[in-house]
N, C-alpha and C positions, 0 to 999 in steps of 0.2 A: 914170913910166909908171902910177904908180898913180894922180895928181892925174888924166892926162887921164880914165883911168875915173869914177873920180869927178863927172870934168866929164859928161862921156857918160852916167851917171845925173840928173847934177842935169838936165842938158837933157831926158828924158823925163820925168823924174817932172817938169820945171816943165810940159810938154805933154802933159799928161794930160787926155785928156777924158771926158765927162761928156754920156751922155744920160739923155730916159728913155721911158716908153710911148709918151710925147706929141709927143717929138724931141729935142735939142737942149733943152742946160740950161750955163750958169754949172756949174762943179767945186762952190764954193765952196758956191751954191744949194743946188745934190746933196746934197754931203752934210749943210748943215744941217736939209734934210727927211727924206734918209735916220733920220739920226741921232731925229729929231723921232719919228718913224715908228717905230723901235724902239724910242723911253724909252715911245708908245702900250704895244709887246707888251709893255716890261717891268709895267709899269704893269698892266695885263693877264692878265695870269703866267702869256703866253701862249713857245710855243717858240722857237727859234731854233733850222734845221739848217744845220749846215756840210759840203759837199762840196765834194773838190779829189781829182784823180792823183796822184802820184809827188811831187814837188816841193812843190806845191798841197794835196796832205794832208798832206805836213806844215805849210804853214799852214795848212788850214782847223783841226788840230788845233793849232794852238796859239795860236790863234781861239777852237777854243772855249775853252779851258781861261781865258783872257783874261776871256770874255763873262761865263762861271759866276764864276770867281771872285772877275775885282776891280769887274766890274760887275753881278751878277749876277740873270743870266738864266737859263733854263733853258737851256741851250745840249751840242748835241751834234752830236760831229762824227760823218759816216755813215763811218770803216775802220778798224772792228773786224776782224781779218782774217776771225776767225769767220762777219760777216754777207757778208763781201765777195764768199768762198770755198764761201758759201750757194748767195748771188743770184747769180755769176756759171755754179757747178753746175748751177741750177735753169733760171735766167731768162737764160742769156748775158750775160758782160761788158757789154753796154748797159744792162742794165736793173738793175745797182745799185747804185742808190739811187733808180730810178724804183718799182723795188717795195716796198722796204723805205715809203716817201715814203707811197703808199699807205691803209699803214695808218696809217703815224703824223703825218700832217700836218691837220692840223687847219681851218679857217677861223679865220684869224687869225694863222700861227704866219709866223716869217718863213724865205727857205732863202736863204744866203750857194751863191753856186755859182763856182767858180774856177781857171782854165781859160788855162795862157800861151794857147793858143793857138782855144781859142775854140772851137777843132773837136770834143770829145769828147765821145763820139758817149749818153756815160754821162752830161756832165754837162749836154747839152742838154736830151735824156730826164726829169734828173728836175726842170730848170724846166716841162717840154710837164708834164707830172705834174700842176705843184701848182697851174700855170696856172686854171685854174677853182674853184680851191678856196676865195677869196678870202681870201689872204694876202697878205706881199710875195715880192718878189726880185729881190735886188741880186749882180750879174754881176760879176768884172774877171775879166779878158782881156788880153789884146797878139793884135801878131803883122797879119796882114790885118784892117784896117779893118771886112770887110765877116762876118765871122768870123758864125760862126749865133747862137753866145751873147749876142751883142752886140745882138740879139732876142728877147730872153725874157725882158728881166730888165723890171721897173717902176723901178731902177735901175741903169746900167750907167756899168762905167768902162772904160777900154780906155788900153793905155802902148800906146804907137807903135813897138815896136821887134821881131824876131824874137828875138833874144837872149833865149835862157832865162834865163840875168845875171840882166839886170835887169828882167826882165817877174814871174821870180819875187820875186825879193829886192822890185820897186816896190807888188810886190801887198800886197806884207808889214807896210810902212813906209805902207802906204793903208789898209787895216783894225785897221793901230794907232792913225791916226788917227779909223777911228772909236770905236773903243772904250777908249782915251785919252778922244773927252768923252764918254763913255757913263757912267768911273770911278762903283762911287758913292760910292766914297770923297768925289772933291772935294764 
């Protein structure tokens, strides 16, 4: 049974679809372009913000630590409980990420947005908030191929599965692939 699960996961990962704001892009090319742009962001001492809900929130917290500790970025997961509850109380849960990004995000920064379904309004709103600020938006989603998050990134990575386990673990692996190739100790 585990081997079947692992084989299914491998099949989903091997079919990861990448797109850019200009359309379809070869997966390896997308990763290379994202890694290149992130290297520029690091050299310019810009910031990387990461957003996600539930399991994706855990992934962005881990990712922010990897960006900061292993890769030398000014990285921030917008997952602090006080921040989230304040923003939700004052602006509604759909704005828990977009509202702080109004103040925090500057030209040249990056946003990494992760949503298993790609339909989380607060994640989509975060992308829409920073679209016009001349930064980099990288999205990770799954479920339906027409989910709104896939339309909001400069680079989008999509997994063809409706299983939260496969999608969340897949996103963690894809994000690790990026940070492993940005490791400042290499």
